[in-house]
C-alpha atoms as an extended CHARMM CRD file, in Angstrom:
* protein
*
       227  EXT
         1         1  UNK       CA             11.2410000000      134.8480000000      133.1900000000  PROA      1               0.0000000000
         2         2  UNK       CA             11.7910000000      132.3410000000      135.9530000000  PROA      2               0.0000000000
         3         3  UNK       CA             12.9800000000      133.3480000000      139.3780000000  PROA      3               0.0000000000
         4         4  UNK       CA             16.2800000000      131.5670000000      138.7670000000  PROA      4               0.0000000000
         5         5  UNK       CA             17.0250000000      133.7580000000      135.7660000000  PROA      5               0.0000000000
         6         6  UNK       CA             16.8220000000      136.9090000000      137.8730000000  PROA      6               0.0000000000
         7         7  UNK       CA             20.3700000000      136.2350000000      139.0190000000  PROA      7               0.0000000000
         8         8  UNK       CA             21.5540000000      136.9950000000      135.4940000000  PROA      8               0.0000000000
         9         9  UNK       CA             19.6300000000      140.1970000000      135.1070000000  PROA      9               0.0000000000
        10        10  UNK       CA             17.7890000000      142.3750000000      137.5990000000  PROA      10              0.0000000000
        11        11  UNK       CA             14.9540000000      143.2010000000      135.2070000000  PROA      11              0.0000000000
        12        12  UNK       CA             11.9310000000      140.9520000000      135.3890000000  PROA      12              0.0000000000
        13        13  UNK       CA             10.2970000000      141.9280000000      132.0830000000  PROA      13              0.0000000000
        14        14  UNK       CA             13.0930000000      142.0610000000      129.5180000000  PROA      14              0.0000000000
        15        15  UNK       CA             16.5240000000      140.5200000000      129.6960000000  PROA      15              0.0000000000
        16        16  UNK       CA             19.0840000000      142.8780000000      128.2550000000  PROA      16              0.0000000000
        17        17  UNK       CA             22.7800000000      143.5180000000      128.6090000000  PROA      17              0.0000000000
        18        18  UNK       CA             24.3250000000      146.9560000000      128.1200000000  PROA      18              0.0000000000
        19        19  UNK       CA             27.1520000000      146.9710000000      125.5680000000  PROA      19              0.0000000000
        20        20  UNK       CA             29.4770000000      149.9770000000      125.3310000000  PROA      20              0.0000000000
        21        21  UNK       CA             30.6790000000      151.5230000000      122.0760000000  PROA      21              0.0000000000
        22        22  UNK       CA             34.1950000000      150.4510000000      122.9940000000  PROA      22              0.0000000000
        23        23  UNK       CA             33.0940000000      146.8140000000      123.2120000000  PROA      23              0.0000000000
        24        24  UNK       CA             31.2510000000      146.9630000000      119.8770000000  PROA      24              0.0000000000
        25        25  UNK       CA             34.3100000000      148.5240000000      118.2060000000  PROA      25              0.0000000000
        26        26  UNK       CA             36.6170000000      145.8470000000      119.6000000000  PROA      26              0.0000000000
        27        27  UNK       CA             34.3010000000      143.0680000000      118.4250000000  PROA      27              0.0000000000
        28        28  UNK       CA             34.0240000000      144.6600000000      114.9700000000  PROA      28              0.0000000000
        29        29  UNK       CA             37.7990000000      144.9580000000      114.5970000000  PROA      29              0.0000000000
        30        30  UNK       CA             38.1630000000      141.2510000000      115.3140000000  PROA      30              0.0000000000
        31        31  UNK       CA             36.2160000000      140.5600000000      112.0960000000  PROA      31              0.0000000000
        32        32  UNK       CA             35.4240000000      137.1310000000      113.5020000000  PROA      32              0.0000000000
        33        33  UNK       CA             31.8090000000      135.9400000000      113.4530000000  PROA      33              0.0000000000
        34        34  UNK       CA             32.6140000000      133.1070000000      115.8630000000  PROA      34              0.0000000000
        35        35  UNK       CA             34.0820000000      135.4700000000      118.4770000000  PROA      35              0.0000000000
        36        36  UNK       CA             31.1800000000      137.9050000000      118.0090000000  PROA      36              0.0000000000
        37        37  UNK       CA             28.4850000000      135.2860000000      118.6730000000  PROA      37              0.0000000000
        38        38  UNK       CA             30.5000000000      133.6430000000      121.4400000000  PROA      38              0.0000000000
        39        39  UNK       CA             30.7710000000      136.9370000000      123.3030000000  PROA      39              0.0000000000
        40        40  UNK       CA             27.0090000000      137.4580000000      123.2770000000  PROA      40              0.0000000000
        41        41  UNK       CA             26.4030000000      133.8840000000      124.4100000000  PROA      41              0.0000000000
        42        42  UNK       CA             28.6070000000      134.6530000000      127.4130000000  PROA      42              0.0000000000
        43        43  UNK       CA             26.7650000000      137.9090000000      128.1430000000  PROA      43              0.0000000000
        44        44  UNK       CA             23.4770000000      136.0010000000      128.3910000000  PROA      44              0.0000000000
        45        45  UNK       CA             25.0500000000      133.7390000000      131.0240000000  PROA      45              0.0000000000
        46        46  UNK       CA             26.7350000000      136.5910000000      132.8790000000  PROA      46              0.0000000000
        47        47  UNK       CA             25.7880000000      137.3290000000      136.4810000000  PROA      47              0.0000000000
        48        48  UNK       CA             24.3670000000      140.8540000000      136.3410000000  PROA      48              0.0000000000
        49        49  UNK       CA             26.0810000000      142.2210000000      139.4370000000  PROA      49              0.0000000000
        50        50  UNK       CA             29.6760000000      141.2070000000      138.8450000000  PROA      50              0.0000000000
        51        51  UNK       CA             30.3280000000      140.0420000000      135.2920000000  PROA      51              0.0000000000
        52        52  UNK       CA             31.1650000000      136.4150000000      136.1710000000  PROA      52              0.0000000000
        53        53  UNK       CA             30.1080000000      133.4990000000      133.9740000000  PROA      53              0.0000000000
        54        54  UNK       CA             29.9540000000      129.8490000000      135.0690000000  PROA      54              0.0000000000
        55        55  UNK       CA             29.1770000000      130.2770000000      138.7670000000  PROA      55              0.0000000000
        56        56  UNK       CA             25.3930000000      130.1710000000      138.9350000000  PROA      56              0.0000000000
        57        57  UNK       CA             25.3650000000      127.1320000000      136.6320000000  PROA      57              0.0000000000
        58        58  UNK       CA             28.2640000000      125.0070000000      135.4260000000  PROA      58              0.0000000000
        59        59  UNK       CA             29.7450000000      125.8720000000      132.0440000000  PROA      59              0.0000000000
        60        60  UNK       CA             32.1790000000      124.0030000000      129.7860000000  PROA      60              0.0000000000
        61        61  UNK       CA             33.8740000000      124.8090000000      126.4950000000  PROA      61              0.0000000000
        62        62  UNK       CA             32.0980000000      121.8000000000      124.9890000000  PROA      62              0.0000000000
        63        63  UNK       CA             28.7250000000      123.2730000000      125.9450000000  PROA      63              0.0000000000
        64        64  UNK       CA             29.6980000000      126.5870000000      124.3590000000  PROA      64              0.0000000000
        65        65  UNK       CA             30.6140000000      124.6960000000      121.1820000000  PROA      65              0.0000000000
        66        66  UNK       CA             27.1610000000      123.0690000000      121.1670000000  PROA      66              0.0000000000
        67        67  UNK       CA             25.3570000000      126.3930000000      121.6240000000  PROA      67              0.0000000000
        68        68  UNK       CA             27.4270000000      128.1220000000      118.9540000000  PROA      68              0.0000000000
        69        69  UNK       CA             26.8440000000      125.2190000000      116.5210000000  PROA      69              0.0000000000
        70        70  UNK       CA             23.1010000000      125.4760000000      117.0890000000  PROA      70              0.0000000000
        71        71  UNK       CA             23.1350000000      129.2570000000      116.6740000000  PROA      71              0.0000000000
        72        72  UNK       CA             25.1940000000      129.4180000000      113.4780000000  PROA      72              0.0000000000
        73        73  UNK       CA             24.0810000000      126.1340000000      111.9240000000  PROA      73              0.0000000000
        74        74  UNK       CA             27.5760000000      124.6040000000      111.5960000000  PROA      74              0.0000000000
        75        75  UNK       CA             29.7050000000      122.2780000000      113.6940000000  PROA      75              0.0000000000
        76        76  UNK       CA             32.2550000000      123.8500000000      116.0270000000  PROA      76              0.0000000000
        77        77  UNK       CA             35.0550000000      121.9420000000      117.6950000000  PROA      77              0.0000000000
        78        78  UNK       CA             36.4190000000      122.6200000000      121.1680000000  PROA      78              0.0000000000
        79        79  UNK       CA             39.6990000000      123.8850000000      119.6960000000  PROA      79              0.0000000000
        80        80  UNK       CA             37.7990000000      126.5570000000      117.7160000000  PROA      80              0.0000000000
        81        81  UNK       CA             36.0690000000      127.7920000000      120.8710000000  PROA      81              0.0000000000
        82        82  UNK       CA             39.4200000000      127.9610000000      122.6730000000  PROA      82              0.0000000000
        83        83  UNK       CA             40.8720000000      130.0770000000      119.8500000000  PROA      83              0.0000000000
        84        84  UNK       CA             37.8470000000      132.3850000000      119.8750000000  PROA      84              0.0000000000
        85        85  UNK       CA             38.1850000000      132.8250000000      123.6420000000  PROA      85              0.0000000000
        86        86  UNK       CA             41.8760000000      133.6270000000      123.1930000000  PROA      86              0.0000000000
        87        87  UNK       CA             40.9980000000      136.3340000000      120.6610000000  PROA      87              0.0000000000
        88        88  UNK       CA             38.4520000000      137.8450000000      123.0370000000  PROA      88              0.0000000000
        89        89  UNK       CA             40.8750000000      137.6950000000      125.9440000000  PROA      89              0.0000000000
        90        90  UNK       CA             43.6710000000      139.3070000000      123.9170000000  PROA      90              0.0000000000
        91        91  UNK       CA             41.3560000000      142.2770000000      123.3130000000  PROA      91              0.0000000000
        92        92  UNK       CA             40.3430000000      142.5100000000      126.9900000000  PROA      92              0.0000000000
        93        93  UNK       CA             36.7660000000      141.4580000000      126.2410000000  PROA      93              0.0000000000
        94        94  UNK       CA             36.8990000000      138.3740000000      128.4710000000  PROA      94              0.0000000000
        95        95  UNK       CA             39.2150000000      136.9780000000      131.1000000000  PROA      95              0.0000000000
        96        96  UNK       CA             39.3650000000      133.1940000000      131.4620000000  PROA      96              0.0000000000
        97        97  UNK       CA             39.9110000000      132.4810000000      135.1510000000  PROA      97              0.0000000000
        98        98  UNK       CA             39.5710000000      128.7040000000      134.9500000000  PROA      98              0.0000000000
        99        99  UNK       CA             39.1670000000      126.1330000000      132.1320000000  PROA      99              0.0000000000
       100       100  UNK       CA             37.5160000000      123.0540000000      133.7060000000  PROA      100             0.0000000000
       101       101  UNK       CA             34.9290000000      124.0070000000      134.7780000000  PROA      101             0.0000000000
       102       102  UNK       CA             34.9570000000      127.1760000000      132.7090000000  PROA      102             0.0000000000
       103       103  UNK       CA             34.8760000000      130.3880000000      134.7360000000  PROA      103             0.0000000000
       104       104  UNK       CA             35.0010000000      133.6160000000      132.7400000000  PROA      104             0.0000000000
       105       105  UNK       CA             34.9240000000      137.2780000000      133.7410000000  PROA      105             0.0000000000
       106       106  UNK       CA             33.5920000000      139.9850000000      131.4070000000  PROA      106             0.0000000000
       107       107  UNK       CA             35.6280000000      143.1460000000      132.1770000000  PROA      107             0.0000000000
       108       108  UNK       CA             33.3040000000      145.3190000000      130.0490000000  PROA      108             0.0000000000
       109       109  UNK       CA             30.1450000000      144.2840000000      131.9190000000  PROA      109             0.0000000000
       110       110  UNK       CA             28.3240000000      146.7560000000      134.1720000000  PROA      110             0.0000000000
       111       111  UNK       CA             29.6480000000      146.4700000000      137.7460000000  PROA      111             0.0000000000
       112       112  UNK       CA             32.2680000000      143.9490000000      136.6680000000  PROA      112             0.0000000000
       113       113  UNK       CA             34.5510000000      143.0900000000      139.5600000000  PROA      113             0.0000000000
       114       114  UNK       CA             38.3530000000      143.4670000000      138.9980000000  PROA      114             0.0000000000
       115       115  UNK       CA             39.1910000000      139.7860000000      139.5170000000  PROA      115             0.0000000000
       116       116  UNK       CA             42.5140000000      138.6710000000      138.0270000000  PROA      116             0.0000000000
       117       117  UNK       CA             42.8240000000      135.1440000000      139.4320000000  PROA      117             0.0000000000
       118       118  UNK       CA             40.5570000000      132.2420000000      140.3190000000  PROA      118             0.0000000000
       119       119  UNK       CA             41.6550000000      132.5740000000      143.9550000000  PROA      119             0.0000000000
       120       120  UNK       CA             40.3320000000      136.1520000000      144.0120000000  PROA      120             0.0000000000
       121       121  UNK       CA             37.1180000000      135.0030000000      142.3420000000  PROA      121             0.0000000000
       122       122  UNK       CA             36.5760000000      132.2330000000      144.9260000000  PROA      122             0.0000000000
       123       123  UNK       CA             37.0680000000      134.6790000000      147.7890000000  PROA      123             0.0000000000
       124       124  UNK       CA             34.6230000000      137.1190000000      146.2130000000  PROA      124             0.0000000000
       125       125  UNK       CA             32.0120000000      134.4230000000      145.5090000000  PROA      125             0.0000000000
       126       126  UNK       CA             32.2810000000      133.0770000000      149.0560000000  PROA      126             0.0000000000
       127       127  UNK       CA             31.6740000000      136.5760000000      150.4220000000  PROA      127             0.0000000000
       128       128  UNK       CA             28.7830000000      137.3900000000      148.0590000000  PROA      128             0.0000000000
       129       129  UNK       CA             26.7870000000      134.1630000000      147.7990000000  PROA      129             0.0000000000
       130       130  UNK       CA             23.5060000000      136.0290000000      147.3810000000  PROA      130             0.0000000000
       131       131  UNK       CA             24.7010000000      137.5370000000      144.0960000000  PROA      131             0.0000000000
       132       132  UNK       CA             24.8270000000      134.0260000000      142.6160000000  PROA      132             0.0000000000
       133       133  UNK       CA             21.8130000000      132.5820000000      144.4500000000  PROA      133             0.0000000000
       134       134  UNK       CA             24.2120000000      130.2180000000      146.2270000000  PROA      134             0.0000000000
       135       135  UNK       CA             23.0050000000      131.2130000000      149.6990000000  PROA      135             0.0000000000
       136       136  UNK       CA             19.8040000000      129.2430000000      149.0710000000  PROA      136             0.0000000000
       137       137  UNK       CA             21.0040000000      126.7290000000      146.4520000000  PROA      137             0.0000000000
       138       138  UNK       CA             22.9920000000      124.5310000000      148.8440000000  PROA      138             0.0000000000
       139       139  UNK       CA             23.7200000000      121.6780000000      146.4370000000  PROA      139             0.0000000000
       140       140  UNK       CA             25.0530000000      124.0030000000      143.7370000000  PROA      140             0.0000000000
       141       141  UNK       CA             27.1800000000      125.8210000000      146.3310000000  PROA      141             0.0000000000
       142       142  UNK       CA             28.7210000000      122.5660000000      147.5510000000  PROA      142             0.0000000000
       143       143  UNK       CA             29.3500000000      121.3010000000      144.0050000000  PROA      143             0.0000000000
       144       144  UNK       CA             30.9290000000      124.5760000000      142.9240000000  PROA      144             0.0000000000
       145       145  UNK       CA             33.3950000000      124.9150000000      145.7960000000  PROA      145             0.0000000000
       146       146  UNK       CA             34.2020000000      121.1780000000      145.7450000000  PROA      146             0.0000000000
       147       147  UNK       CA             35.3240000000      121.5100000000      142.1190000000  PROA      147             0.0000000000
       148       148  UNK       CA             38.0930000000      123.8540000000      143.3040000000  PROA      148             0.0000000000
       149       149  UNK       CA             38.8700000000      122.1000000000      146.6160000000  PROA      149             0.0000000000
       150       150  UNK       CA             37.8830000000      125.3310000000      148.3180000000  PROA      150             0.0000000000
       151       151  UNK       CA             36.5300000000      125.3880000000      151.8510000000  PROA      151             0.0000000000
       152       152  UNK       CA             33.7930000000      128.0400000000      152.0410000000  PROA      152             0.0000000000
       153       153  UNK       CA             32.4430000000      129.7920000000      155.1110000000  PROA      153             0.0000000000
       154       154  UNK       CA             30.4970000000      127.3740000000      157.3180000000  PROA      154             0.0000000000
       155       155  UNK       CA             27.4230000000      129.5810000000      157.4520000000  PROA      155             0.0000000000
       156       156  UNK       CA             26.4410000000      131.7940000000      154.5140000000  PROA      156             0.0000000000
       157       157  UNK       CA             26.2750000000      135.3660000000      155.7500000000  PROA      157             0.0000000000
       158       158  UNK       CA             24.2970000000      137.9080000000      153.7590000000  PROA      158             0.0000000000
       159       159  UNK       CA             26.5850000000      140.7720000000      152.8480000000  PROA      159             0.0000000000
       160       160  UNK       CA             25.5040000000      144.3800000000      152.9250000000  PROA      160             0.0000000000
       161       161  UNK       CA             25.2600000000      145.2340000000      149.2460000000  PROA      161             0.0000000000
       162       162  UNK       CA             22.9090000000      148.1890000000      149.7250000000  PROA      162             0.0000000000
       163       163  UNK       CA             25.1380000000      150.6360000000      147.8930000000  PROA      163             0.0000000000
       164       164  UNK       CA             25.5450000000      148.3450000000      144.9040000000  PROA      164             0.0000000000
       165       165  UNK       CA             21.8030000000      147.6590000000      144.8190000000  PROA      165             0.0000000000
       166       166  UNK       CA             21.0290000000      151.3810000000      144.8630000000  PROA      166             0.0000000000
       167       167  UNK       CA             23.4980000000      151.9780000000      142.0470000000  PROA      167             0.0000000000
       168       168  UNK       CA             21.9170000000      149.1720000000      140.0140000000  PROA      168             0.0000000000
       169       169  UNK       CA             18.4320000000      150.5650000000      140.6070000000  PROA      169             0.0000000000
       170       170  UNK       CA             19.5920000000      154.0010000000      139.5030000000  PROA      170             0.0000000000
       171       171  UNK       CA             20.9580000000      152.6290000000      136.2230000000  PROA      171             0.0000000000
       172       172  UNK       CA             17.9000000000      150.5170000000      135.4610000000  PROA      172             0.0000000000
       173       173  UNK       CA             15.3930000000      153.2430000000      136.3240000000  PROA      173             0.0000000000
       174       174  UNK       CA             17.2520000000      155.7090000000      134.1090000000  PROA      174             0.0000000000
       175       175  UNK       CA             16.5630000000      153.5650000000      131.0620000000  PROA      175             0.0000000000
       176       176  UNK       CA             13.4520000000      154.5140000000      129.0560000000  PROA      176             0.0000000000
       177       177  UNK       CA             11.8520000000      151.0860000000      129.3960000000  PROA      177             0.0000000000
       178       178  UNK       CA             12.1220000000      151.2160000000      133.1800000000  PROA      178             0.0000000000
       179       179  UNK       CA             11.5820000000      154.9360000000      133.8780000000  PROA      179             0.0000000000
       180       180  UNK       CA              8.9480000000      155.5710000000      136.5910000000  PROA      180             0.0000000000
       181       181  UNK       CA              5.6730000000      157.2350000000      135.5830000000  PROA      181             0.0000000000
       182       182  UNK       CA              5.6130000000      160.9820000000      136.2560000000  PROA      182             0.0000000000
       183       183  UNK       CA              2.7770000000      162.7660000000      138.1140000000  PROA      183             0.0000000000
       184       184  UNK       CA              1.8010000000      164.5370000000      134.8940000000  PROA      184             0.0000000000
       185       185  UNK       CA              1.5050000000      161.2250000000      133.0410000000  PROA      185             0.0000000000
       186       186  UNK       CA             -0.5950000000      159.7900000000      135.8750000000  PROA      186             0.0000000000
       187       187  UNK       CA             -2.9340000000      162.8270000000      135.7450000000  PROA      187             0.0000000000
       188       188  UNK       CA             -3.3570000000      162.4880000000      131.9550000000  PROA      188             0.0000000000
       189       189  UNK       CA             -4.0700000000      158.7760000000      132.2830000000  PROA      189             0.0000000000
       190       190  UNK       CA             -6.6780000000      159.4300000000      134.9820000000  PROA      190             0.0000000000
       191       191  UNK       CA             -8.3900000000      162.1560000000      132.9190000000  PROA      191             0.0000000000
       192       192  UNK       CA             -8.4320000000      159.8830000000      129.8860000000  PROA      192             0.0000000000
       193       193  UNK       CA             -9.9430000000      157.0560000000      131.9490000000  PROA      193             0.0000000000
       194       194  UNK       CA            -12.6960000000      159.3530000000      133.3000000000  PROA      194             0.0000000000
       195       195  UNK       CA            -13.4630000000      160.6030000000      129.7850000000  PROA      195             0.0000000000
       196       196  UNK       CA            -13.8640000000      157.0600000000      128.4920000000  PROA      196             0.0000000000
       197       197  UNK       CA            -16.1420000000      156.1300000000      131.3990000000  PROA      197             0.0000000000
       198       198  UNK       CA            -18.3200000000      159.2000000000      130.7170000000  PROA      198             0.0000000000
       199       199  UNK       CA            -18.6380000000      158.2740000000      127.0260000000  PROA      199             0.0000000000
       200       200  UNK       CA            -19.5830000000      154.7240000000      127.9340000000  PROA      200             0.0000000000
       201       201  UNK       CA            -22.2780000000      155.9400000000      130.3450000000  PROA      201             0.0000000000
       202       202  UNK       CA            -23.6760000000      158.2870000000      127.6680000000  PROA      202             0.0000000000
       203       203  UNK       CA            -23.8130000000      155.4610000000      125.1490000000  PROA      203             0.0000000000
       204       204  UNK       CA            -25.9190000000      153.3750000000      127.5260000000  PROA      204             0.0000000000
       205       205  UNK       CA            -28.5340000000      156.1480000000      128.1040000000  PROA      205             0.0000000000
       206       206  UNK       CA            -31.9350000000      155.9460000000      126.2010000000  PROA      206             0.0000000000
       207       207  UNK       CA            -32.0310000000      157.8150000000      122.8520000000  PROA      207             0.0000000000
       208       208  UNK       CA            -34.0590000000      161.0730000000      122.6080000000  PROA      208             0.0000000000
       209       209  UNK       CA            -35.9910000000      162.8440000000      119.8260000000  PROA      209             0.0000000000
       210       210  UNK       CA            -34.9080000000      166.4130000000      119.0830000000  PROA      210             0.0000000000
       211       211  UNK       CA            -37.5600000000      168.9730000000      118.2210000000  PROA      211             0.0000000000
       212       212  UNK       CA            -37.0950000000      171.5080000000      115.4430000000  PROA      212             0.0000000000
       213       213  UNK       CA            -36.4950000000      174.3650000000      117.8950000000  PROA      213             0.0000000000
       214       214  UNK       CA            -33.4010000000      172.6010000000      119.1360000000  PROA      214             0.0000000000
       215       215  UNK       CA            -34.8060000000      171.5490000000      122.5060000000  PROA      215             0.0000000000
       216       216  UNK       CA            -34.5540000000      167.9170000000      123.4380000000  PROA      216             0.0000000000
       217       217  UNK       CA            -37.6420000000      166.0850000000      124.6250000000  PROA      217             0.0000000000
       218       218  UNK       CA            -37.3020000000      162.6160000000      126.0690000000  PROA      218             0.0000000000
       219       219  UNK       CA            -39.7910000000      160.1580000000      124.5850000000  PROA      219             0.0000000000
       220       220  UNK       CA            -38.1690000000      157.1310000000      126.0850000000  PROA      220             0.0000000000
       221       221  UNK       CA            -36.5260000000      154.3620000000      124.0610000000  PROA      221             0.0000000000
       222       222  UNK       CA            -37.1540000000      154.5900000000      120.2990000000  PROA      222             0.0000000000
       223       223  UNK       CA            -39.2120000000      151.6960000000      118.9460000000  PROA      223             0.0000000000
       224       224  UNK       CA            -37.6750000000      149.9200000000      115.9780000000  PROA      224             0.0000000000
       225       225  UNK       CA            -40.1400000000      147.5440000000      114.2430000000  PROA      225             0.0000000000
       226       226  UNK       CA            -37.3170000000      145.6870000000      112.5020000000  PROA      226             0.0000000000
       227       227  UNK       CA            -35.5820000000      144.6400000000      115.7050000000  PROA      227             0.0000000000
């Protein structure tokens, strides 16, 4: 995973997105393969900390149509993507905040921010640039705000998101794939390592000849005429 992709997901080994039972049920009731795949395309582009799509990198409905066409092996038109988005929005699975460029909020995402309008989203983004990597990506920051004729803060100020970071860490560490190693597991691993080292040392020692009485007498390395 590249450093840039870390803005989508805090994990550095596996990119995953938690989906609730409620979300799965809503998607299933739609009985629409297009909406199903479109939703998961959006989740892969979602910013992990706030549920916003289309901020870190520009997104258009045309681009979504291209990705969906490639994924399902059939041509999708822009109008079909718009209808699929409307279905998702009607079921509170997405909220389209802006069309060109496309800015979408995923209300069901972990730590999704309650943003109802694009104006609220712009204010939030301007105050939390680090969550979108915009504090360091100056060109992207300028392009993004220019698209909405929005005047951002003159100097990016890092916001104190300690509480949110701690909450994120707690969720990630609670998952089996990210659970920290316990002291007992460390002790077992160490004992196993020492046992393997001891077996390897024993295998390297010269072979011995055992007498009939059971006592071992070392005669040095055994000579093999066929070697």
